[in-house]
C-alpha positions in Angstrom: -5.2 16.9 35.0 -1.5 16.2 34.5 -2.3 12.6 33.9 -4.7 13.4 31.0 -2.2 15.6 29.3 0.5 12.9 29.5 -2.0 10.3 28.2 -2.8 12.5 25.2 0.9 13.1 24.5 1.6 9.3 24.6 -1.3 8.6 22.3 0.0 11.2 19.9 3.4 9.6 19.9 1.9 6.2 19.1 0.2 7.4 15.9 3.5 8.9 14.6 5.3 5.6 14.7 5.6 3.9 11.3 4.3 0.4 10.8 6.7 -2.3 9.8 4.4 -2.9 6.8 4.6 0.6 5.4 6.1 0.7 1.9 6.5 2.8 -1.2 4.7 1.6 -4.3 6.7 2.6 -7.4 5.1 2.6 -10.9 7.8 1.8 -13.4 5.3 0.7 -16.1 4.1 2.9 -18.9 0.5 2.7 -17.6 -1.4 4.9 -15.2 -3.3 3.3 -12.5 -6.6 4.7 -11.3 -7.1 2.4 -8.4 -4.9 0.6 -5.9 -6.4 -1.7 -3.3 -4.8 -3.7 -0.6 -6.2 -6.3 1.8 -4.9 -9.0 4.1 -4.6 -12.4 2.4 -7.1 -13.7 4.9 -9.7 -11.1 3.9 -11.4 -11.5 0.5 -13.0 -8.0 0.4 -10.9 -5.2 -1.1 -10.8 -2.1 1.1 -11.2 1.4 -0.3 -9.0 2.8 -3.1 -5.7 4.1 -1.7 -5.6 6.9 -4.4 -7.5 9.8 -3.0 -10.0 12.0 -4.9 -9.8 10.3 -8.2 -6.0 10.8 -8.4 -3.9 8.3 -10.5 -0.6 6.6 -10.0 1.0 7.8 -13.2 3.9 6.1 -14.9 7.1 7.0 -13.0 5.3 8.1 -9.9 5.3 6.7 -6.3 2.6 6.2 -3.7 3.4 5.9 0.1 1.3 3.1 1.6 0.8 3.3 5.4 -0.7 0.7 7.7 -2.2 1.1 11.1 0.5 0.2 13.7 -1.8 -2.6 15.0 -1.7 -4.4 11.6 0.4 -7.5 12.1 -0.8 -9.9 9.4 2.3 -11.0 7.4 0.8 -11.4 3.9 -1.2 -9.0 1.9 -2.9 -9.0 -1.6 -2.5 -6.0 -3.9 -4.9 -5.1 -6.7 -4.2 -2.4 -9.3 -6.6 -1.1 -12.0 -5.2 0.9 -14.9 -7.0 3.7 -16.8 -8.0 1.2 -19.5 -9.7 -1.3 -17.1 -6.8 -3.7 -16.9 -6.9 -5.4 -13.4 -3.8 -7.1 -12.0 -3.8 -8.8 -8.6 -0.7 -9.9 -6.7 -1.5 -12.5 -4.0 0.3 -13.1 -0.7 2.9 -10.4 -0.8 5.1 -10.6 2.4 5.3 -6.9 3.3 6.9 -7.0 6.8 10.2 -5.1 6.6 9.7 -4.3 2.9 10.6 -0.7 1.8 9.5 -0.7 -1.8 7.2 -2.6 -4.1 8.0 -1.8 -7.7 5.6 -2.4 -10.6 7.3 -3.2 -13.9 6.4 -4.6 -17.3 8.3 -7.8 -18.1 7.5 -9.6 -21.4 4.2 -7.8 -21.7 3.1 -8.7 -18.1 3.0 -6.4 -15.1 5.0 -7.8 -12.2 5.7 -6.6 -8.7 9.1 -6.8 -7.2 9.5 -6.5 -3.4 12.6 -5.0 -1.9 
């Protein structure tokens, strides 16, 4: 019985550890985004929307993006959709060790800077 309790405690600790891929997505544009998708560069299918329950990533807001600790792929694609249907895709972002991905508007185009 002691062994089972220790095993569950260790499993609980494993899920609390942050992934090296976790980052904060910051929206410094004047647009609101109704969908944020991320997938490994190797995968061509977008996973589910990271914004829960029809929420939006409004201008000036942040979204915490968390990965499973088993995720080790170095490059990821990010796809954002604004509330007017504009779709912007950023390919092959290297997210390992990144703390922040900031969306900005530069000369009329939305760009992502990785810090």
